[in-house]
C-alpha positions in Angstrom: 165.6 107.5 52.9 165.7 109.2 49.5 166.6 112.9 49.2 163.1 113.6 47.7 161.6 113.5 51.2 164.0 116.0 52.6 163.8 118.6 49.7 160.1 118.2 49.2 157.9 121.3 49.0 155.1 120.3 51.4 151.5 121.3 50.5 148.7 121.8 53.0 146.6 119.1 51.3 149.3 116.5 51.8 149.5 117.3 55.6 145.8 117.7 56.4 143.4 115.2 54.8 140.2 116.6 53.4 138.1 114.9 56.1 140.3 116.4 58.8 140.2 120.0 57.4 136.7 121.0 58.5 137.2 119.8 62.0 140.6 121.5 62.3 139.4 124.8 60.8 136.3 124.9 63.0 138.5 124.5 66.1 140.7 127.3 65.0 137.7 129.5 64.2 136.4 129.0 67.8 139.8 130.1 69.2 139.7 133.2 67.0 136.2 134.3 67.8 134.3 132.7 65.0 135.7 134.5 62.0 138.3 132.5 60.1 139.3 131.6 56.6 142.1 129.1 55.8 144.2 129.3 52.6 146.9 127.0 51.2 150.4 128.0 50.3 149.3 129.4 47.0 146.7 131.6 48.6 143.7 129.6 47.5 140.9 129.5 50.2 140.3 125.9 51.2 138.0 126.6 54.1 135.7 129.5 55.1 135.4 133.0 53.6 138.0 135.8 53.9 136.3 139.0 55.2 137.4 142.3 53.7 140.2 143.9 55.8 140.9 140.6 57.7 144.3 140.1 59.3 146.5 137.5 57.8 149.0 135.1 59.5 151.3 133.1 57.2 152.5 129.6 58.3 156.0 129.1 56.9 157.9 125.8 57.1 161.4 125.6 55.8 161.1 129.0 54.2 158.1 127.9 52.2 154.6 129.2 52.9 152.3 126.3 53.6 149.1 127.9 54.9 147.6 131.3 55.7 145.1 132.2 58.5 142.6 135.0 57.7 140.4 136.5 60.5 138.7 139.9 61.0 137.6 139.2 64.6 140.8 137.9 66.1 143.4 140.1 67.7 146.9 140.1 66.3 148.3 138.1 69.2 145.5 135.5 69.0 146.1 135.2 65.2 149.8 134.8 65.8 149.3 132.1 68.5 146.9 130.3 66.2 149.5 130.4 63.4 152.1 129.0 65.7 149.8 126.2 66.8 149.0 125.3 63.1 152.8 125.6 62.4 153.6 123.0 65.1 150.8 120.8 64.0 152.0 120.8 60.4 155.6 120.2 61.4 154.5 117.3 63.5 152.6 116.0 60.4 155.8 116.5 58.2 157.9 114.5 60.7 155.3 111.8 60.8 155.2 111.6 57.0 159.0 111.6 56.8 159.3 108.9 59.5 156.5 106.9 57.8 158.3 107.2 54.4 161.6 106.2 56.0 160.0 103.2 57.7 158.4 102.1 54.4 161.7 102.5 52.6 163.5 100.5 55.3 160.9 97.8 55.2 161.0 97.8 51.4 164.8 97.5 51.5 164.6 94.8 54.1 162.0 93.0 52.0 164.1 93.3 48.9 167.2 92.1 50.9 165.2 89.1 52.1 164.1 88.4 48.6 167.6 88.5 47.4 168.8 86.3 50.3 165.9 83.9 49.6 166.9 83.8 46.0 170.5 83.0 47.0 169.3 80.4 49.4 167.0 78.8 46.8 170.0 78.8 44.4 172.2 77.2 47.1 169.5 74.7 47.9 169.2 73.8 44.2 173.0 73.4 44.0 173.0 71.3 47.2 170.2 69.1 45.9 172.0 68.6 42.7 175.3 67.8 44.5 173.5 65.5 46.9 171.8 63.7 44.0 175.2 63.4 42.2 176.9 62.2 45.4 174.1 59.7 46.1 174.4 58.3 42.6 178.2 58.2 42.9 178.0 56.5 46.3 175.5 53.9 44.9 177.9 53.3 42.0 180.9 52.9 44.2 178.9 50.6 46.6 177.9 48.5 43.7 181.5 48.3 42.5 182.6 47.5 46.0 180.0 44.8 46.4 181.0 43.4 43.0 184.7 43.4 44.0 183.9 41.8 47.3 182.0 39.0 45.6 185.0 38.6 43.2 187.3 38.4 46.2 185.1 35.9 47.9 185.1 33.9 44.8 188.8 34.3 44.5 189.3 33.1 48.1 187.1 30.1 47.4 189.0 29.4 44.2 192.3 29.7 46.1 191.0 27.2 48.7 190.0 24.9 45.8 193.4 25.4 44.3 195.0 24.3 47.6 192.7 21.4 47.7 193.7 20.4 44.1 197.4 20.7 45.0 197.0 18.5 48.0 194.8 16.0 46.2 197.3 15.9 43.3 200.1 15.1 45.7 198.0 12.4 47.4 196.9 10.9 44.2 200.4 10.9 42.7 201.7 8.7 45.5 199.4 5.7 44.9 199.6 6.3 41.2 203.4 6.1 41.4 203.6 2.7 43.1 200.6 1.4 41.0 202.5 2.3 37.9 205.7 0.8 39.2 203.9 -2.4 40.3 202.3 -2.7 36.9 205.7 -2.3 35.2 207.1 -5.1 37.4 204.1 -7.2 36.6 204.7 -6.7 32.9 208.2 -8.1 33.4 206.8 -11.1 35.2 204.4 -11.8 32.3 207.3 -11.6 29.9 209.1 -14.3 31.9 206.0 -16.5 31.7 206.1 -15.9 28.0 209.7 -17.1 27.9 208.7 -20.2 29.8 206.1 -20.9 27.2 208.8 -21.0 24.5 210.8 -23.5 26.5 208.2 -26.0 27.7 210.6 -29.0 26.9 212.7 -28.0 29.8 209.9 -26.6 31.9 211.2 -27.5 35.4 214.7 -26.2 34.8 213.2 -23.1 33.1 210.8 -22.5 36.0 213.6 -22.5 38.4 215.9 -20.5 36.1 213.2 -17.8 35.8 212.5 -17.9 39.6 208.8 -18.1 38.9 208.0 -19.1 42.5 209.2 -15.6 43.6 207.3 -14.0 40.7 204.1 -15.6 41.7 204.5 -14.6 45.3 205.6 -11.0 44.6 203.0 -10.7 41.8 200.3 -11.3 44.4 201.8 -8.6 46.6 202.1 -6.2 43.7 198.5 -6.6 42.8 197.4 -6.2 46.4 199.4 -2.9 46.6 198.0 -1.7 43.3 194.5 -2.4 44.4 195.1 -0.6 47.7 196.5 2.4 45.7 193.5 2.5 43.5 191.2 2.3 46.5 193.2 5.3 48.0 192.7 7.2 44.7 188.9 6.4 44.8 188.8 7.6 48.5 190.6 10.8 47.7 188.3 11.6 44.7 185.3 10.9 46.9 186.6 13.3 49.6 187.2 16.0 46.9 183.7 15.4 45.5 182.1 15.5 48.9 183.9 18.7 49.8 183.0 20.5 46.6 179.4 19.3 47.2 178.7 18.9 43.6 175.8 16.5 44.3 174.1 18.8 46.9 173.7 22.5 45.9 170.6 23.1 48.0 169.6 22.7 51.7 169.5 19.2 53.0 169.6 17.3 56.3 173.2 16.8 57.2 175.3 15.6 60.1 177.8 18.3 61.2 180.2 15.5 62.1 180.2 14.3 58.5 180.9 17.8 57.3 183.8 18.0 59.8 185.2 14.7 58.7 185.1 15.6 55.0 186.8 19.0 55.6 189.3 17.3 57.9 190.1 14.7 55.2 190.9 17.5 52.8 193.1 19.4 55.2 194.8 16.2 56.3 196.3 15.8 52.9 198.1 19.1 53.4 199.6 18.5 56.8 203.4 18.7 56.9 205.6 16.6 59.1 205.2 17.4 62.8 201.6 18.6 62.7 198.8 16.2 63.6 195.0 16.3 63.4 192.7 14.7 66.0 188.9 14.3 65.9 186.9 14.1 69.1 183.4 14.0 67.7 180.3 13.1 69.7 177.0 12.1 68.1 174.9 15.0 66.8 171.4 15.3 65.5 171.2 16.2 61.8 170.2 19.8 60.9 168.9 21.5 57.7 171.8 23.3 56.2 173.9 23.9 53.1 176.5 21.2 53.6 179.0 22.5 51.0 178.9 26.0 52.7 179.5 24.6 56.1 182.4 22.5 54.9 183.9 25.6 53.3 183.6 27.3 56.7 185.2 24.4 58.5 187.9 24.1 55.9 188.7 27.9 56.2 189.1 27.6 60.0 191.2 24.4 59.7 193.4 26.0 57.1 193.9 29.0 59.5 194.8 26.6 62.3 197.3 24.8 60.2 198.9 28.1 59.1 199.1 29.3 62.7 201.0 26.2 63.7 203.3 26.5 60.7 204.0 30.2 61.6 204.9 29.2 65.1 207.8 27.1 63.8 207.1 24.2 66.1 205.2 20.9 66.0 201.5 21.1 66.9 198.1 19.5 66.8 194.7 20.6 65.5 191.8 19.2 67.6 188.3 19.1 66.3 185.5 18.4 68.8 181.8 18.4 68.6 179.0 18.0 71.2 175.3 18.8 71.8 175.3 21.0 74.9 173.0 23.7 76.4 170.4 23.3 73.7 172.9 23.9 70.8 175.3 22.0 68.6 178.8 23.1 69.4 181.9 22.7 67.3 185.4 23.6 68.5 188.6 23.8 66.5 191.7 24.2 68.6 195.3 24.7 67.6 198.5 25.4 69.6 199.9 27.7 67.0 201.2 31.3 67.2 198.0 32.8 68.5 196.7 36.4 68.2 197.3 39.6 70.1 194.1 41.4 71.5 194.2 44.1 68.7 194.4 41.3 66.1 191.6 39.4 67.7 189.4 42.6 67.6 189.7 42.7 63.8 189.8 38.9 63.0 186.3 38.8 61.4 186.7 41.9 59.3 186.9 41.2 55.5 190.4 41.7 54.1 192.1 41.8 57.5 195.1 39.5 57.7 198.1 39.1 59.9 200.1 37.5 57.2 202.4 39.1 54.7 201.2 40.6 51.5 200.6 37.9 48.9 199.9 35.2 51.5 196.2 35.6 52.0 193.5 38.3 51.5 191.9 38.0 54.9 188.6 36.5 53.8 188.8 33.1 55.5 187.3 33.9 58.9 185.0 36.6 57.3 183.6 34.0 54.9 183.2 31.4 57.7 181.4 33.9 59.9 179.0 34.9 57.1 178.2 31.2 56.5 177.7 30.4 60.2 175.5 33.5 60.8 173.4 32.5 57.6 172.7 29.2 59.3 171.5 31.0 62.5 174.7 30.1 64.3 177.4 32.0 66.3 181.1 32.0 66.0 183.6 33.2 68.7 187.4 33.3 69.0 189.6 32.8 72.1 193.3 33.3 71.5 196.5 34.1 73.3 200.0 34.8 71.8 202.1 31.6 71.6 199.3 29.6 73.2 197.0 29.0 70.3 193.5 29.7 69.2 190.1 28.1 69.8 187.3 28.8 67.4 183.9 27.9 68.8 180.9 27.5 66.5 177.4 26.9 67.8 174.2 26.1 65.9 170.6 25.8 67.2 169.3 22.3 67.7 166.3 21.8 65.4 162.9 21.2 66.9 161.6 17.7 66.7 
């Protein structure tokens, strides 16, 4: 509360309202026998008429006269008692005014404090909204960058798979090309001998025997057979590569899962080192609508993991592909007897970028990519693995309605 309220010189008009004054003065007049005049602190009569020779009783509060009672009919004691009564009434009014003023000041200060706090909260909220907007924009940007990098990694993983395919295909193609080239070189020598015979037709029989043309004819036949077989092998390898890359079918089509498995197996078979075998136990399956190239990519990723698991085990092994229509679904299982996985590795196997291999030997997208492809086809994929016992990957797809 400000000091002005404590040092204030109170006036009668401040403490008694104009509409209260007649009622109060009339009550005091009745107490004093009917003759009463009431003056303010300056002596100005504010109610009644002062009689000549009337007694006067000053009402003093905090050393300052506030009112004066004037009465000719009242005794001195009665006038003194009326003055004390008015004194107590006025002091009560002063306390009320001071308490009211204090309350108003406290309320005003509280209101001002609340306004300041509200302004601070509004400012904080504005800063928060700005920060939230900036954070949201930053998160969206980072998510977009992450998605772009994920797509790049998926593409890099596929390119790496295609690179491995190309390496395997190049090795396989080089073998038949090598003996085809060698056979054709030998056949060129044979033709040169026939040319020499042509230049010595006068002694044909002796020349025939000297050039050993009976052997050349027989071996030439074998060389041509081997060369044709090599060229057939090259054609088969190119067909496998073309089928795996799915260059002729980029959209959904009816396809046999067994065909997709055989084509993926043909590609991985070219990469099998000595001591590792591949076996197919495929039962007839109804065709389904799918993206054959994607499914072959998924099968290849799983087969490649199985091959790597056996290589990492350091012992011979076998990859077994099986398929069947069971319990209303098409089921494909790819088993290996490789190194296997520990439970904690199994729990993260489908997570993108998770790999059990050393840095630089895989980015951990093989199973993640396979899972995405299988789920996109309405299928399910599960893993069952034990350390040093191998891993079984089970894929199931819904059988289409007839």
